[in-house]
Structure formats: C-alpha cells, structure tokens
C-alpha positions in Angstrom: 0.1 0.0 -0.1 1.1 3.7 -0.8 2.0 5.9 1.5 -1.0 7.9 2.1 -0.1 11.6 3.7 -2.5 13.0 6.0 -1.6 16.5 6.2 1.0 18.3 4.0 3.0 21.0 4.7 -0.1 23.9 4.2 -2.7 22.1 5.9 -0.5 21.6 9.0 0.3 24.5 9.3 -3.3 25.8 9.3 -3.5 23.2 12.0 -1.5 24.3 14.0 -3.7 27.3 13.5 -6.3 26.0 14.5 -5.2 24.1 17.4 -3.3 27.6 18.6 -6.3 29.5 18.4 -8.4 26.8 20.4 -6.5 27.0 23.2 -6.8 30.8 23.0 -10.2 30.9 22.9 -10.4 28.4 26.0 -7.0 29.9 28.1 -6.9 33.1 27.4 -3.6 34.9 27.9 -2.0 32.0 29.6 -1.9 33.4 32.9 -2.8 30.3 34.5 -2.2 27.9 32.1 1.7 25.7 31.1 2.5 24.0 27.8 4.2 20.4 28.6 5.8 18.4 24.9 5.5 15.0 25.8 9.6 13.9 24.8 10.3 13.4 22.3 7.6 13.4 19.2 5.6 15.8 21.5 8.3 18.6 21.7 8.0 19.2 18.6 4.6 20.1 17.8 5.0 21.5 21.0 7.2 24.6 20.0 5.4 25.0 17.3 2.3 25.8 19.0 4.4 27.5 21.8 5.5 29.8 18.6 2.3 30.6 17.6 0.5 31.3 20.3 3.2 34.0 21.0 2.9 35.4 17.9 -0.8 36.0 17.8 -0.6 37.1 21.5 1.9 39.1 21.5 3.6 39.9 24.5 1.7 37.0 26.7 4.0 34.9 28.4 3.6 31.1 27.9 5.4 28.8 30.0 6.8 25.4 27.6 8.6 22.8 29.5 9.0 19.5 27.7 8.7 15.8 30.2 10.2 12.9 29.4 7.8 9.3 30.2 10.5 6.8 29.9 10.4 5.3 33.0 7.0 5.9 33.9 6.0 4.0 30.9 4.8 0.3 32.2 6.5 -1.4 29.3 9.9 0.2 30.0 11.2 -3.0 31.5 10.1 -5.5 28.5 11.8 -3.9 26.5 15.3 -6.2 24.6 17.8 -2.5 24.2 17.8 -0.5 26.2 15.7 2.9 26.9 16.4 6.2 25.4 16.1 8.9 27.8 15.2 12.1 27.2 15.6 15.6 29.4 12.9 17.2 31.5 12.7 20.1 31.5 10.5 22.0 33.6 11.4 25.6 35.0 8.5 26.5 36.0 5.5 25.9 38.9 2.7 23.0 37.5 1.3 23.6 40.8 -2.5 24.5 40.8 -2.4 25.7 37.0 -4.0 24.4 34.3 -1.1 22.5 32.4 -1.5 21.4 28.8 0.0 18.1 27.8 1.7 18.0 24.0 2.0 14.5 22.1 2.0 14.1 18.3 0.0 10.6 18.0 -2.4 9.4 20.1 -2.5 5.8 19.7 -3.6 3.1 22.6 -3.6 5.8 25.6 -0.1 4.4 27.4 1.9 7.4 27.3 -0.2 10.2 28.2 -1.3 8.0 30.9 2.7 7.7 31.8 2.6 11.7 31.6 0.1 12.2 34.0 1.7 10.3 36.3 5.3 11.8 35.6 3.8 15.2 35.7 2.5 14.5 39.9 6.5 14.5 40.6 6.2 18.5 39.6 3.0 19.3 42.1 -0.5 19.0 41.7 -1.8 21.2 38.6 -6.0 21.9 38.5 -6.6 20.7 35.6 -4.7 18.7 33.5 -5.8 18.9 29.3 -4.8 17.0 26.3 -3.6 18.1 22.7 -2.9 15.9 20.1 -1.9 16.2 16.2 -3.6 13.3 15.6 -5.7 10.3 16.7 -6.0 6.7 16.4 -9.7 6.3 17.9 -9.6 2.9 17.8 -6.5 1.6 18.8 -6.8 2.9 22.9 -6.2 0.4 25.1 -7.0 2.8 28.0 -9.7 5.4 28.5 -7.8 8.2 27.3 -9.0 11.4 24.6 -7.9 14.0 23.5 -9.1 17.7 24.5 -7.8 19.1 21.6 -7.5 16.9 18.3 -6.1 18.1 15.1 -6.6 15.0 12.9 -8.5 12.1 13.9 -7.5 9.0 11.2 -8.9 4.7 11.8 -6.7 3.2 10.7 -5.6 -0.5 11.7 -2.7 -1.9 13.9 -0.7 -2.7 10.9 0.0 1.2 9.9 2.1 3.3 11.3 1.0 7.7 11.5 4.6 9.6 11.1 4.8 12.8 11.5 7.6 15.5 11.2 8.0 18.4 11.9 11.3 19.8 10.5 10.6 22.8 8.4 7.4 22.8 7.0 6.6 18.6 8.1 3.9 16.5 7.0 1.9 13.6 8.3 1.8 10.1 6.2 0.3 7.1 7.4 1.7 3.9 5.4 1.7 0.4 6.9 4.3 -1.2 8.5 5.6 -3.5 6.0 7.1 -1.0 3.5 8.9 0.4 5.8 
C-alpha cells in the first residue's frame, strides 16, 4: 500500500494555527496555563504551538516545558534494548495551574497515562488537558481521549502514522511492512 498523506505542509500549518486558536479561546492570555510537550516527539509540536501562541498573543508569557516519561511507562522493563532517555525541562511551577500536555499521535493511550504519572512529581495541577495532532481513535488500550485534536484517523494495527515537523513538515499514514 502506498503511503497516504494525511496532512501536507500547508494543511499542517493551518491545523497548528487552528489548535492554537482553540487554546486561546479556552485559556485566554495563558496567565494560569502552561504547555508541556511529551518527549521525544511531542516537543516539536509543542514548539510550533508555542511559537504560534506567542505570535498571536504578542507580549504574553506562555510557559513551555518538556517532559520525559520513559521511566513511567508500564513497558520500559520489557524492552530488549536499553531505553533512550530524553531531558525533562520544567523550570516553572505547575502547582494549581492548568496544564496542556502535548504529543504528536494518540494511539493506545499509554504515553499520556505515563505523562500524567510523571507530571504529578512536579506538583498538583488545577487541571490537565491533552492536545494531540493525530488521534488514532480505534486503537485505545486505556480510556483516554484528547481535549484538542488536529485530525482523527481511522487506521489498523499494521499501519503507522509518521509525523515530520521539521521545516514545513507533513504527516503520512503508511503500512508497517513498507518500512
């Protein structure tokens, strides 16, 4: 099966702008709201959203952090090869703030569950919301859903969503056998 383009660079840019405006609609000037990108792939989306929010809300202080969930995953001890750990950078308080966790693809729900566990080590947020670029809705293993979704995709287990946010970027759905 040929890879199918889900979002080309133009539609990806429009999608990120739409997500940013949805966040502004619900969180205003972000005075009591912070963004947390999940390592490794959620941080590129978080960076692009952060840049768009700062552009639209000129002068607003939109706080952005990165969270590695490697040791909070329920499968990290089951891997054959050592895990690659990324840096966690949260240099602000999350206690009693609204936190928007950001990742590229919502698949089984395990990464966001790990993210919520890891986040609690930094304090107790007032509210946690989840933003995802692609929601693979029929593949959940945990009862998790995103509050903000760029695009919903129906896919099967033998397919994979590749998100490329470098430069202009694109999102492609391809069969795992094609790799």
